[in-house]
gemmi code that builds the backbone of each chain (N, CA, C; Angstrom):
import gemmi

chains = {
    "A": [
        ("MET", (10.645, 52.373, 10.154), (10.673, 53.746, 10.661), (9.268, 54.186, 11.060)),
        ("ASP", (8.251, 53.874, 10.180), (6.873, 54.243, 10.496), (6.397, 53.521, 11.744)),
        ("GLU", (6.828, 52.238, 11.866), (6.421, 51.441, 13.021), (6.933, 52.073, 14.313)),
        ("ALA", (8.212, 52.496, 14.269), (8.800, 53.134, 15.453), (8.102, 54.448, 15.769)),
        ("ALA", (7.789, 55.204, 14.694), (7.122, 56.492, 14.906), (5.753, 56.298, 15.533)),
        ("MET", (5.072, 55.215, 15.163), (3.737, 54.956, 15.731), (3.801, 54.646, 17.219)),
        ("LEU", (4.944, 54.146, 17.666), (5.077, 53.810, 19.086), (5.262, 55.048, 19.954)),
        ("VAL", (5.619, 56.175, 19.341), (5.873, 57.396, 20.095), (4.558, 58.092, 20.432)),
        ("LYS", (4.366, 58.371, 21.730), (3.123, 59.026, 22.157), (3.441, 60.208, 23.048)),
        ("VAL", (2.531, 61.184, 23.033), (2.631, 62.294, 23.982), (1.503, 62.094, 24.990)),
        ("ASP", (1.870, 61.858, 26.245), (0.886, 61.555, 27.287), (0.839, 62.708, 28.298)),
        ("PHE", (-0.165, 63.580, 28.123), (-0.240, 64.756, 28.995), (-0.725, 64.414, 30.407)),
        ("SER", (-1.252, 63.185, 30.591), (-1.731, 62.823, 31.936), (-0.570, 62.748, 32.929)),
        ("SER", (0.633, 62.403, 32.420), (1.780, 62.361, 33.339), (2.152, 63.765, 33.820)),
        ("LEU", (1.794, 64.794, 33.046), (2.038, 66.174, 33.494), (1.125, 66.518, 34.665)),
        ("ARG", (-0.108, 65.973, 34.620), (-1.053, 66.250, 35.720), (-0.629, 65.567, 37.011)),
        ("ARG", (0.094, 64.434, 36.853), (0.549, 63.715, 38.056), (1.709, 64.442, 38.734)),
        ("THR", (2.380, 65.346, 38.002), (3.518, 66.073, 38.567), (3.031, 67.265, 39.363)),
        ("ARG", (3.493, 67.374, 40.621), (3.039, 68.476, 41.472), (3.870, 69.728, 41.207)),
        ("TRP", (3.327, 70.879, 41.611), (3.993, 72.160, 41.340), (5.371, 72.217, 41.989)),
        ("ASN", (5.508, 71.564, 43.192), (6.818, 71.622, 43.855), (7.867, 70.798, 43.103)),
        ("GLN", (7.402, 69.783, 42.336), (8.349, 69.002, 41.540), (8.825, 69.809, 40.325)),
        ("TYR", (7.922, 70.606, 39.750), (8.334, 71.518, 38.667), (9.306, 72.561, 39.208)),
        ("LEU", (8.966, 73.069, 40.406), (9.811, 74.098, 41.030), (11.215, 73.548, 41.301)),
        ("THR", (11.268, 72.292, 41.798), (12.566, 71.663, 42.092), (13.443, 71.639, 40.849)),
        ("ARG", (12.854, 71.241, 39.716), (13.645, 71.146, 38.490), (14.046, 72.530, 37.970)),
        ("PHE", (13.159, 73.504, 38.159), (13.509, 74.882, 37.768), (14.704, 75.360, 38.595)),
        ("LEU", (14.643, 75.101, 39.911), (15.722, 75.540, 40.802), (17.033, 74.823, 40.477)),
        ("PHE", (16.948, 73.498, 40.246), (18.147, 72.719, 39.881), (18.747, 73.264, 38.586)),
        ("GLY", (17.896, 73.469, 37.583), (18.358, 73.957, 36.276), (19.021, 75.314, 36.387)),
        ("GLY", (18.372, 76.219, 37.129), (18.933, 77.555, 37.330), (20.252, 77.491, 38.074)),
        ("ALA", (20.287, 76.657, 39.117), (21.498, 76.557, 39.943), (22.672, 75.996, 39.136)),
        ("VAL", (22.408, 74.977, 38.326), (23.505, 74.378, 37.542), (24.001, 75.351, 36.470)),
        ("THR", (23.086, 76.130, 35.889), (23.505, 77.126, 34.887), (24.390, 78.191, 35.535)),
        ("VAL", (24.013, 78.627, 36.738), (24.836, 79.599, 37.473), (26.192, 78.971, 37.811)),
        ("LEU", (26.155, 77.724, 38.293), (27.383, 77.018, 38.666), (28.331, 76.884, 37.465)),
        ("ALA", (27.760, 76.518, 36.305), (28.586, 76.373, 35.087), (29.261, 77.703, 34.754)),
        ("GLY", (28.513, 78.798, 34.913), (29.076, 80.126, 34.642), (30.196, 80.474, 35.610)),
        ("LEU", (29.994, 80.175, 36.886), (30.997, 80.499, 37.905), (32.266, 79.656, 37.715)),
        ("ILE", (32.080, 78.373, 37.381), (33.241, 77.492, 37.155), (34.044, 77.976, 35.948)),
        ("ALA", (33.329, 78.383, 34.883), (34.019, 78.893, 33.691), (34.794, 80.167, 34.022)),
        ("LYS", (34.201, 81.007, 34.870), (34.862, 82.269, 35.245), (36.136, 81.992, 36.043)),
        ("ARG", (36.062, 80.990, 36.932), (37.186, 80.686, 37.815), (38.272, 79.869, 37.106)),
        ("PHE", (37.855, 78.846, 36.334), (38.825, 77.895, 35.758), (38.976, 78.008, 34.237)),
        ("GLY", (38.202, 78.880, 33.598), (38.305, 79.045, 32.147), (37.307, 78.175, 31.392)),
        ("PRO", (37.179, 78.430, 30.066), (36.162, 77.722, 29.277), (36.431, 76.224, 29.113)),
        ("GLY", (37.692, 75.808, 29.251), (38.033, 74.389, 29.103), (37.369, 73.528, 30.160)),
        ("ILE", (37.451, 73.960, 31.410), (36.819, 73.209, 32.508), (35.333, 73.564, 32.586)),
        ("GLY", (35.024, 74.842, 32.407), (33.622, 75.278, 32.471), (32.763, 74.565, 31.440)),
        ("GLY", (33.316, 74.335, 30.251), (32.568, 73.685, 29.179), (32.139, 72.263, 29.532)),
        ("LEU", (32.943, 71.574, 30.330), (32.579, 70.210, 30.750), (31.209, 70.209, 31.423)),
        ("PHE", (30.961, 71.277, 32.218), (29.738, 71.330, 33.028), (28.487, 71.668, 32.207)),
        ("LEU", (28.674, 71.941, 30.910), (27.502, 72.127, 30.047), (26.817, 70.779, 29.791)),
        ("ALA", (27.541, 69.678, 30.082), (26.949, 68.342, 29.932), (26.814, 67.664, 31.294)),
        ("PHE", (26.711, 68.461, 32.356), (26.530, 67.899, 33.701), (25.104, 67.339, 33.814)),
        ("PRO", (24.944, 66.145, 34.419), (23.592, 65.581, 34.557), (22.752, 66.383, 35.558)),
        ("ALA", (22.397, 67.605, 35.150), (21.815, 68.591, 36.055), (20.570, 68.118, 36.798)),
        ("ILE", (19.559, 67.769, 36.044), (18.299, 67.448, 36.718), (18.030, 65.952, 36.699)),
        ("PHE", (19.053, 65.186, 36.305), (18.852, 63.748, 36.154), (18.376, 63.064, 37.444)),
        ("PRO", (19.029, 63.297, 38.601), (18.552, 62.642, 39.830), (17.097, 63.006, 40.162)),
        ("ALA", (16.738, 64.278, 39.989), (15.366, 64.702, 40.299), (14.364, 64.048, 39.347)),
        ("SER", (14.705, 63.993, 38.058), (13.794, 63.391, 37.072), (13.633, 61.893, 37.299)),
        ("ALA", (14.743, 61.212, 37.588), (14.684, 59.755, 37.808), (13.831, 59.438, 39.043)),
        ("SER", (13.967, 60.243, 40.100), (13.165, 60.030, 41.309), (11.690, 60.235, 41.016)),
        ("LEU", (11.409, 61.213, 40.185), (10.024, 61.512, 39.816), (9.403, 60.344, 39.057)),
        ("ILE", (10.189, 59.747, 38.153), (9.702, 58.597, 37.382), (9.379, 57.438, 38.327)),
        ("GLN", (10.285, 57.203, 39.288), (10.052, 56.129, 40.257), (8.763, 56.400, 41.046)),
        ("LYS", (8.594, 57.648, 41.464), (7.426, 58.015, 42.260), (6.120, 57.775, 41.487)),
        ("HIS", (6.110, 58.191, 40.208), (4.913, 58.006, 39.381), (4.581, 56.520, 39.226)),
        ("GLU", (5.607, 55.710, 38.973), (5.381, 54.270, 38.793), (4.872, 53.638, 40.083)),
        ("MET", (5.436, 54.068, 41.222), (4.998, 53.519, 42.509), (3.554, 53.907, 42.808)),
        ("GLU", (3.190, 55.142, 42.477), (1.807, 55.589, 42.704), (0.830, 54.756, 41.876)),
        ("LYS", (1.215, 54.471, 40.613), (0.354, 53.664, 39.741), (0.125, 52.284, 40.351)),
        ("LYS", (1.203, 51.663, 40.859), (1.114, 50.315, 41.424), (0.332, 50.314, 42.741)),
        ("ARG", (0.489, 51.378, 43.526), (-0.222, 51.471, 44.802), (-1.730, 51.497, 44.594)),
        ("LYS", (-2.146, 52.134, 43.490), (-3.580, 52.221, 43.188), (-4.193, 50.840, 42.989)),
        ("VAL", (-3.383, 49.865, 42.531), (-3.904, 48.504, 42.356), (-3.420, 47.591, 43.488)),
        ("GLY", (-3.016, 48.212, 44.588), (-2.674, 47.459, 45.795), (-1.336, 46.756, 45.780)),
        ("GLN", (-0.418, 47.194, 44.921), (0.914, 46.570, 44.893), (1.972, 47.555, 45.371)),
        ("ASP", (3.137, 47.020, 45.710), (4.201, 47.843, 46.285), (4.821, 48.787, 45.236)),
        ("GLY", (5.292, 48.255, 44.146), (5.763, 49.078, 43.031), (7.167, 49.622, 43.155)),
        ("ARG", (7.879, 49.286, 44.231), (9.243, 49.841, 44.378), (10.171, 49.333, 43.280)),
        ("LYS", (10.073, 47.987, 43.047), (10.952, 47.400, 42.029), (10.610, 47.953, 40.652)),
        ("ARG", (9.298, 48.027, 40.366), (8.843, 48.555, 39.070), (9.343, 49.999, 38.880)),
        ("GLY", (9.258, 50.790, 39.946), (9.719, 52.179, 39.883), (11.202, 52.269, 39.598)),
        ("ARG", (11.960, 51.379, 40.260), (13.413, 51.376, 40.070), (13.774, 50.991, 38.628)),
        ("VAL", (13.080, 49.971, 38.115), (13.356, 49.524, 36.742), (12.978, 50.622, 35.746)),
        ("ALA", (11.845, 51.296, 35.990), (11.431, 52.391, 35.091), (12.488, 53.497, 35.077)),
        ("ALA", (13.038, 53.812, 36.247), (14.095, 54.834, 36.313), (15.355, 54.337, 35.613)),
        ("GLY", (15.613, 53.029, 35.708), (16.776, 52.431, 35.033), (16.638, 52.513, 33.519)),
        ("ILE", (15.404, 52.282, 33.024), (15.152, 52.383, 31.573), (15.333, 53.832, 31.129)),
        ("ASP", (14.877, 54.754, 31.982), (15.048, 56.185, 31.683), (16.534, 56.534, 31.589)),
        ("ALA", (17.328, 55.947, 32.502), (18.777, 56.199, 32.486), (19.409, 55.627, 31.223)),
        ("PHE", (18.901, 54.468, 30.786), (19.408, 53.887, 29.539), (19.095, 54.825, 28.366)),
        ("GLY", (17.876, 55.367, 28.381), (17.494, 56.343, 27.352), (18.414, 57.550, 27.377)),
        ("ALA", (18.750, 58.005, 28.602), (19.653, 59.158, 28.730), (21.028, 58.836, 28.165)),
        ("SER", (21.483, 57.576, 28.340), (22.807, 57.209, 27.813), (22.810, 57.302, 26.287)),
        ("MET", (21.682, 56.945, 25.664), (21.591, 57.116, 24.198), (21.541, 58.603, 23.850)),
        ("GLY", (20.865, 59.350, 24.708), (20.765, 60.796, 24.492), (22.122, 61.485, 24.565)),
        ("CYS", (23.062, 60.859, 25.265), (24.405, 61.453, 25.384), (25.119, 61.507, 24.037)),
        ("LEU", (24.829, 60.522, 23.170), (25.422, 60.559, 21.824), (24.915, 61.800, 21.095)),
        ("ALA", (23.626, 62.076, 21.278), (23.035, 63.264, 20.652), (23.588, 64.545, 21.285)),
        ("LEU", (23.809, 64.495, 22.589), (24.382, 65.655, 23.288), (25.790, 65.950, 22.754)),
        ("GLY", (26.546, 64.890, 22.518), (27.889, 65.038, 21.942), (27.814, 65.631, 20.534)),
        ("ALA", (26.802, 65.195, 19.759), (26.628, 65.727, 18.397), (26.277, 67.219, 18.455)),
        ("PHE", (25.464, 67.603, 19.436), (25.115, 69.026, 19.636), (26.389, 69.828, 19.908)),
        ("ALA", (27.217, 69.300, 20.819), (28.439, 70.009, 21.212), (29.400, 70.146, 20.023)),
        ("MET", (29.557, 69.064, 19.259), (30.491, 69.115, 18.114), (30.022, 70.107, 17.059)),
        ("THR", (28.710, 70.106, 16.800), (28.160, 71.047, 15.808), (28.409, 72.484, 16.259)),
        ("THR", (28.141, 72.754, 17.537), (28.335, 74.113, 18.059), (29.815, 74.507, 17.998)),
        ("TRP", (30.668, 73.594, 18.417), (32.119, 73.835, 18.436), (32.629, 74.230, 17.036)),
        ("LYS", (32.208, 73.452, 16.024), (32.720, 73.662, 14.668), (32.074, 74.871, 13.972)),
        ("LEU", (30.787, 75.115, 14.229), (30.083, 76.160, 13.459), (30.092, 77.538, 14.110)),
        ("LEU", (30.143, 77.566, 15.440), (29.981, 78.856, 16.145), (30.955, 79.955, 15.699)),
        ("PRO", (32.244, 79.634, 15.475), (33.138, 80.725, 15.031), (32.876, 81.167, 13.591)),
        ("ARG", (32.101, 80.393, 12.831), (31.964, 80.668, 11.396), (30.635, 81.309, 10.997)),
        ("ILE", (29.538, 80.894, 11.643), (28.224, 81.416, 11.217), (27.491, 82.032, 12.417)),
        ("PRO", (26.420, 82.822, 12.171), (25.737, 83.510, 13.283), (25.265, 82.562, 14.397)),
        ("THR", (25.267, 83.084, 15.618), (24.971, 82.272, 16.810), (23.595, 81.603, 16.743)),
        ("GLY", (22.579, 82.383, 16.374), (21.215, 81.836, 16.323), (21.133, 80.649, 15.370)),
        ("VAL", (21.765, 80.800, 14.186), (21.745, 79.730, 13.179), (22.502, 78.512, 13.714)),
        ("THR", (23.654, 78.769, 14.341), (24.457, 77.668, 14.889), (23.665, 76.876, 15.922)),
        ("LEU", (23.043, 77.577, 16.886), (22.327, 76.877, 17.952), (21.085, 76.154, 17.422)),
        ("ALA", (20.441, 76.752, 16.407), (19.285, 76.083, 15.793), (19.740, 74.799, 15.090)),
        ("LEU", (20.852, 74.885, 14.324), (21.369, 73.697, 13.622), (21.832, 72.630, 14.632)),
        ("ALA", (22.484, 73.084, 15.695), (22.964, 72.137, 16.719), (21.790, 71.434, 17.403)),
        ("THR", (20.713, 72.183, 17.672), (19.533, 71.577, 18.310), (18.868, 70.580, 17.363)),
        ("MET", (18.820, 70.920, 16.064), (18.249, 69.991, 15.081), (19.122, 68.741, 14.973)),
        ("THR", (20.427, 68.935, 15.026), (21.356, 67.781, 14.976), (21.119, 66.891, 16.195)),
        ("TRP", (20.936, 67.534, 17.364), (20.660, 66.787, 18.595), (19.389, 65.941, 18.435)),
        ("ALA", (18.305, 66.589, 17.956), (17.019, 65.891, 17.818), (17.125, 64.752, 16.801)),
        ("ALA", (17.783, 65.018, 15.663), (17.907, 63.994, 14.614), (18.752, 62.819, 15.104)),
        ("THR", (19.851, 63.119, 15.808), (20.718, 62.038, 16.317), (19.979, 61.214, 17.369)),
        ("ALA", (19.279, 61.908, 18.280), (18.541, 61.204, 19.343), (17.484, 60.287, 18.729)),
        ("GLY", (16.738, 60.797, 17.755), (15.698, 60.000, 17.108), (16.281, 58.803, 16.377)),
        ("THR", (17.382, 59.016, 15.672), (18.015, 57.924, 14.911), (18.530, 56.835, 15.849)),
        ("VAL", (19.225, 57.254, 16.910), (19.776, 56.279, 17.861), (18.641, 55.471, 18.493)),
        ("TRP", (17.552, 56.156, 18.845), (16.417, 55.472, 19.484), (15.794, 54.446, 18.529)),
        ("MET", (15.632, 54.834, 17.245), (15.006, 53.916, 16.285), (15.915, 52.725, 15.972)),
        ("VAL", (17.219, 52.971, 15.872), (18.166, 51.868, 15.626), (18.104, 50.882, 16.786)),
        ("ARG", (18.103, 51.414, 18.002), (18.045, 50.571, 19.205), (16.741, 49.759, 19.233)),
        ("LYS", (15.651, 50.396, 18.814), (14.332, 49.744, 18.790), (14.333, 48.572, 17.809)),
        ("ARG", (15.021, 48.760, 16.691), (15.063, 47.695, 15.680), (15.955, 46.540, 16.122)),
        ("LEU", (17.071, 46.870, 16.764), (18.042, 45.837, 17.131), (17.606, 45.034, 18.353)),
        ("TRP", (16.959, 45.707, 19.325), (16.517, 44.995, 20.530), (15.001, 44.981, 20.618)),
    ],
    "B": [
        ("MET", (23.201, 90.739, 39.108), (22.186, 90.776, 38.030), (22.472, 89.696, 36.979)),
        ("GLU", (23.789, 89.590, 36.630), (24.179, 88.594, 35.617), (23.815, 87.172, 36.087)),
        ("LEU", (24.065, 86.904, 37.384), (23.780, 85.576, 37.926), (22.276, 85.304, 37.950)),
        ("LEU", (21.497, 86.344, 38.250), (20.042, 86.190, 38.279), (19.512, 85.853, 36.884)),
        ("VAL", (20.047, 86.546, 35.869), (19.628, 86.271, 34.487), (19.978, 84.826, 34.126)),
        ("ARG", (21.198, 84.404, 34.487), (21.622, 83.020, 34.220), (20.673, 82.025, 34.895)),
        ("PHE", (20.336, 82.316, 36.147), (19.461, 81.429, 36.924), (18.091, 81.303, 36.243)),
        ("LEU", (17.514, 82.437, 35.863), (16.170, 82.426, 35.278), (16.164, 81.754, 33.900)),
        ("VAL", (17.156, 82.094, 33.072), (17.216, 81.497, 31.726), (17.463, 79.987, 31.844)),
        ("GLY", (18.426, 79.602, 32.690), (18.748, 78.181, 32.881), (17.554, 77.403, 33.400)),
        ("GLY", (16.894, 77.933, 34.435), (15.728, 77.260, 35.019), (14.615, 77.074, 34.009)),
        ("THR", (14.390, 78.097, 33.185), (13.302, 78.032, 32.198), (13.599, 76.992, 31.114)),
        ("VAL", (14.816, 77.025, 30.565), (15.147, 76.083, 29.473), (15.143, 74.642, 29.993)),
        ("VAL", (15.719, 74.426, 31.173), (15.757, 73.077, 31.760), (14.328, 72.582, 32.029)),
        ("SER", (13.468, 73.451, 32.559), (12.076, 73.059, 32.842), (11.350, 72.683, 31.556)),
        ("PHE", (11.590, 73.452, 30.490), (10.925, 73.162, 29.210), (11.267, 71.738, 28.743)),
        ("PHE", (12.555, 71.410, 28.721), (12.963, 70.068, 28.266), (12.437, 68.982, 29.210)),
        ("ALA", (12.381, 69.286, 30.509), (11.886, 68.300, 31.483), (10.401, 68.017, 31.250)),
        ("ILE", (9.621, 69.045, 30.944), (8.182, 68.865, 30.705), (7.961, 68.043, 29.431)),
        ("VAL", (8.720, 68.345, 28.387), (8.609, 67.561, 27.146), (8.951, 66.091, 27.438)),
        ("GLY", (10.007, 65.884, 28.226), (10.420, 64.521, 28.587), (9.345, 63.788, 29.377)),
        ("ASP", (8.657, 64.486, 30.267), (7.578, 63.885, 31.073), (6.430, 63.389, 30.205)),
        ("ALA", (6.141, 64.161, 29.147), (4.957, 63.862, 28.336), (5.206, 62.763, 27.304)),
        ("LEU", (6.485, 62.496, 26.987), (6.788, 61.527, 25.929), (6.725, 60.088, 26.431)),
        ("LYS", (6.180, 59.215, 25.591), (6.175, 57.780, 25.834), (6.712, 57.109, 24.577)),
        ("PRO", (7.413, 56.000, 24.583), (7.781, 55.207, 25.757), (8.900, 55.835, 26.591)),
        ("LYS", (9.144, 55.207, 27.723), (10.105, 55.743, 28.687), (11.524, 55.890, 28.115)),
        ("SER", (11.922, 54.908, 27.270), (13.295, 54.963, 26.729), (13.479, 56.197, 25.852)),
        ("LEU", (12.405, 56.627, 25.182), (12.476, 57.835, 24.357), (12.470, 59.070, 25.251)),
        ("ALA", (11.616, 59.033, 26.284), (11.563, 60.155, 27.227), (12.920, 60.346, 27.893)),
        ("GLY", (13.609, 59.234, 28.114), (14.926, 59.293, 28.744), (15.936, 60.097, 27.944)),
        ("LEU", (15.744, 60.121, 26.623), (16.656, 60.905, 25.768), (16.681, 62.366, 26.197)),
        ("LEU", (15.520, 62.835, 26.672), (15.425, 64.238, 27.103), (16.183, 64.476, 28.412)),
        ("GLY", (16.509, 63.378, 29.106), (17.327, 63.489, 30.318), (18.734, 63.977, 29.989)),
        ("ALA", (19.126, 63.811, 28.728), (20.440, 64.310, 28.290), (20.254, 65.400, 27.239)),
        ("ALA", (19.210, 66.198, 27.412), (18.967, 67.309, 26.476), (19.980, 68.438, 26.727)),
        ("PRO", (20.296, 69.210, 25.685), (21.307, 70.276, 25.861), (20.721, 71.534, 26.501)),
        ("SER", (19.978, 71.381, 27.596), (19.260, 72.514, 28.178), (20.195, 73.541, 28.830)),
        ("VAL", (21.088, 73.064, 29.713), (22.034, 73.988, 30.367), (22.954, 74.607, 29.310)),
        ("ALA", (23.330, 73.796, 28.311), (24.236, 74.281, 27.258), (23.592, 75.408, 26.455)),
        ("LEU", (22.325, 75.227, 26.062), (21.653, 76.264, 25.272), (21.595, 77.583, 26.033)),
        ("ALA", (21.241, 77.487, 27.320), (21.144, 78.706, 28.136), (22.525, 79.353, 28.293)),
        ("THR", (23.521, 78.554, 28.664), (24.855, 79.096, 28.947), (25.551, 79.629, 27.692)),
        ("LEU", (25.494, 78.851, 26.599), (26.196, 79.274, 25.380), (25.604, 80.573, 24.825)),
        ("SER", (24.267, 80.688, 24.854), (23.636, 81.915, 24.346), (24.121, 83.127, 25.142)),
        ("LEU", (24.132, 82.982, 26.480), (24.543, 84.111, 27.326), (26.038, 84.406, 27.157)),
        ("ASN", (26.845, 83.335, 27.037), (28.300, 83.546, 26.918), (28.710, 84.176, 25.586)),
        ("VAL", (27.957, 83.886, 24.522), (28.243, 84.539, 23.234), (28.047, 86.038, 23.389)),
        ("LEU", (26.962, 86.425, 24.085), (26.673, 87.856, 24.279), (27.736, 88.525, 25.151)),
        ("GLU", (28.175, 87.800, 26.203), (29.094, 88.410, 27.170), (30.567, 88.301, 26.770)),
        ("LYS", (30.944, 87.123, 26.221), (32.378, 86.872, 25.999), (32.768, 86.588, 24.557)),
        ("GLY", (31.808, 86.486, 23.691), (32.116, 86.287, 22.277), (32.014, 84.835, 21.833)),
        ("ARG", (32.015, 84.668, 20.501), (31.760, 83.338, 19.936), (32.939, 82.378, 20.097)),
        ("VAL", (34.164, 82.913, 20.065), (35.337, 82.029, 20.182), (35.362, 81.386, 21.566)),
        ("TYR", (35.060, 82.184, 22.605), (35.017, 81.676, 23.983), (33.955, 80.575, 24.102)),
        ("ALA", (32.757, 80.837, 23.557), (31.663, 79.863, 23.633), (32.010, 78.589, 22.860)),
        ("ALA", (32.735, 78.746, 21.731), (33.138, 77.569, 20.953), (34.121, 76.698, 21.740)),
        ("MET", (34.986, 77.363, 22.518), (35.924, 76.597, 23.367), (35.158, 75.800, 24.424)),
        ("GLU", (34.091, 76.397, 24.954), (33.253, 75.667, 25.922), (32.580, 74.467, 25.257)),
        ("ALA", (32.098, 74.689, 24.023), (31.420, 73.603, 23.303), (32.383, 72.449, 23.034)),
        ("GLU", (33.653, 72.782, 22.738), (34.658, 71.737, 22.503), (34.803, 70.850, 23.750)),
        ("SER", (34.874, 71.504, 24.909), (34.985, 70.751, 26.166), (33.722, 69.978, 26.485)),
        ("MET", (32.597, 70.522, 26.032), (31.311, 69.868, 26.312), (31.239, 68.473, 25.693)),
        ("VAL", (31.965, 68.267, 24.580), (32.000, 66.931, 23.953), (32.493, 65.906, 24.978)),
        ("LEU", (33.535, 66.273, 25.732), (34.080, 65.371, 26.758), (33.082, 65.188, 27.907)),
        ("GLY", (32.403, 66.267, 28.268), (31.373, 66.187, 29.310), (30.259, 65.228, 28.914)),
        ("ALA", (29.922, 65.215, 27.605), (28.863, 64.320, 27.120), (29.316, 62.854, 27.205)),
        ("ILE", (30.590, 62.603, 26.929), (31.112, 61.222, 27.046), (31.060, 60.788, 28.518)),
        ("ALA", (31.402, 61.721, 29.415), (31.339, 61.415, 30.860), (29.897, 61.134, 31.288)),
        ("PHE", (28.941, 61.865, 30.716), (27.515, 61.644, 31.012), (27.106, 60.241, 30.545)),
        ("LEU", (27.624, 59.832, 29.374), (27.320, 58.495, 28.840), (27.783, 57.417, 29.826)),
        ("VAL", (28.998, 57.575, 30.338), (29.552, 56.609, 31.307), (28.656, 56.579, 32.558)),
        ("TYR", (28.325, 57.766, 33.079), (27.493, 57.894, 34.282), (26.116, 57.238, 34.069)),
        ("ALA", (25.462, 57.562, 32.930), (24.105, 57.056, 32.684), (24.101, 55.532, 32.533)),
        ("CYS", (25.139, 54.970, 31.884), (25.215, 53.504, 31.724), (25.343, 52.832, 33.094)),
        ("ILE", (26.175, 53.395, 33.966), (26.362, 52.801, 35.289), (25.079, 52.925, 36.115)),
        ("VAL", (24.448, 54.110, 36.082), (23.192, 54.308, 36.820), (22.128, 53.319, 36.334)),
        ("SER", (22.006, 53.182, 35.021), (21.006, 52.277, 34.457), (21.237, 50.843, 34.944)),
        ("SER", (22.490, 50.413, 34.880), (22.826, 49.054, 35.299), (22.540, 48.840, 36.791)),
        ("VAL", (22.894, 49.814, 37.617), (22.672, 49.705, 39.072), (21.170, 49.645, 39.380)),
        ("LEU", (20.374, 50.477, 38.701), (18.941, 50.531, 39.003), (18.200, 49.283, 38.512)),
        ("ILE", (18.589, 48.778, 37.348), (17.877, 47.614, 36.810), (18.278, 46.330, 37.550)),
        ("ARG", (19.565, 46.216, 37.904), (20.036, 44.969, 38.530), (20.066, 45.015, 40.048)),
        ("GLY", (20.248, 46.196, 40.626), (20.433, 46.280, 42.077), (19.166, 46.634, 42.831)),
        ("LYS", (19.327, 46.905, 44.128), (18.165, 47.257, 44.947), (18.365, 48.617, 45.609)),
        ("VAL", (19.204, 49.432, 44.991), (19.534, 50.742, 45.567), (18.405, 51.731, 45.250)),
        ("PRO", (17.975, 52.569, 46.221), (16.963, 53.590, 45.929), (17.420, 54.530, 44.812)),
        ("VAL", (16.462, 54.992, 44.015), (16.794, 55.775, 42.809), (17.579, 57.050, 43.130)),
        ("LEU", (17.095, 57.826, 44.108), (17.771, 59.092, 44.402), (19.199, 58.852, 44.900)),
        ("ALA", (19.364, 57.806, 45.718), (20.702, 57.490, 46.245), (21.642, 57.101, 45.105)),
        ("ALA", (21.163, 56.224, 44.206), (22.016, 55.767, 43.096), (22.406, 56.933, 42.186)),
        ("THR", (21.421, 57.752, 41.802), (21.703, 58.834, 40.852), (22.574, 59.930, 41.474)),
        ("ALA", (22.341, 60.222, 42.759), (23.105, 61.305, 43.409), (24.512, 60.845, 43.803)),
        ("PHE", (24.619, 59.655, 44.420), (25.935, 59.203, 44.884), (26.863, 58.809, 43.737)),
        ("LEU", (26.293, 58.569, 42.547), (27.150, 58.238, 41.405), (27.599, 59.483, 40.621)),
        ("LEU", (27.130, 60.681, 41.033), (27.555, 61.909, 40.330), (29.086, 62.105, 40.301)),
        ("PRO", (29.813, 61.714, 41.370), (31.279, 61.805, 41.287), (31.884, 61.004, 40.130)),
        ("VAL", (31.158, 59.973, 39.649), (31.632, 59.226, 38.470), (31.713, 60.177, 37.279)),
        ("TRP", (30.682, 61.031, 37.143), (30.694, 62.004, 36.042), (31.876, 62.974, 36.198)),
        ("VAL", (32.054, 63.485, 37.405), (33.138, 64.455, 37.650), (34.489, 63.813, 37.312)),
        ("GLY", (34.713, 62.588, 37.814), (35.981, 61.883, 37.580), (36.208, 61.623, 36.100)),
        ("ALA", (35.157, 61.144, 35.416), (35.286, 60.833, 33.986), (35.546, 62.106, 33.181)),
        ("ALA", (34.813, 63.182, 33.499), (34.959, 64.433, 32.734), (36.366, 65.019, 32.904)),
        ("LEU", (36.811, 65.120, 34.156), (38.147, 65.693, 34.398), (39.239, 64.767, 33.863)),
        ("GLY", (39.034, 63.447, 33.995), (40.011, 62.475, 33.484), (40.151, 62.589, 31.973)),
        ("LEU", (39.031, 62.693, 31.268), (39.077, 62.828, 29.807), (39.752, 64.137, 29.403)),
        ("ARG", (39.439, 65.194, 30.140), (40.031, 66.508, 29.860), (41.560, 66.429, 29.999)),
        ("PHE", (41.991, 65.751, 31.074), (43.418, 65.592, 31.320), (44.066, 64.749, 30.212)),
        ("LEU", (43.392, 63.666, 29.813), (43.922, 62.798, 28.752), (44.067, 63.532, 27.419)),
        ("VAL", (43.046, 64.332, 27.088), (43.027, 64.988, 25.774), (43.928, 66.239, 25.738)),
        ("HIS", (43.859, 67.024, 26.811), (44.580, 68.312, 26.794), (45.789, 68.375, 27.726)),
        ("GLY", (45.967, 67.354, 28.521), (47.115, 67.313, 29.418), (46.988, 68.201, 30.647)),
    ],
}
model = gemmi.Model(1)
for chain_id, residues in chains.items():
    chain = gemmi.Chain(chain_id)
    for i, (resn, *xyz) in enumerate(residues, 1):
        res = gemmi.Residue()
        res.name, res.seqid = resn, gemmi.SeqId(i, " ")
        for name, pos in zip(("N", "CA", "C"), xyz):
            atom = gemmi.Atom()
            atom.name, atom.element = name, gemmi.Element(name[0])
            atom.pos, atom.b_iso = gemmi.Position(*pos), 0.0
            res.add_atom(atom)
        chain.add_residue(res)
    model.add_chain(chain)
structure = gemmi.Structure()
structure.add_model(model)
structure.setup_entities()
């Protein structure tokens, strides 16, 4: 567990590589999908609307950004980097697939607790469940592969 | 006004999780943030205020199926990007109907 924790880093230099229009794109996508989820729920009810709470909202934009960063790194050393960028985005998608288990845990916690305890407490517990599940799945995967 | 509030809250929460995901290394861990409950946190908070907790809980129940559909979508995208030669934006965007099909299919299977 300690070994896995040591591998985790926060790299703020990747934030500097992201341009303001890329942040804006994700803000717009996020806002648009939240509005869309609300409109779908209003039109078709919470059963269908709820599905869209797990819509891969900014996934295409984020994956493209990862590819772009990897390609820029390779270009600096005179290489093409397209394949490397694609593989990096593929690894990110694999990470997202593990994150889906945590997303499901968030949804189940909210579903079961929301009618019983205060909203703030429910969402805080659900977010902690999400983080704990995501971390556990990632560490198990790290040990096995 | 309600839609504007939804837009601003959704955009802010999604951006926050995206920035955290950008800063995290290794990539497989950062990818976990690609499936963060950002839209859900924004929407559920607003829906509890507007429509009550029972309504929001019904949405959360359906969200479990949406998360399974996301898992199917992300596995296919990952496989296509690592093994194929398809551009990233094309693969991720053109495969979005997989999520829609899986989510609605699961909903139909579970609830009829």
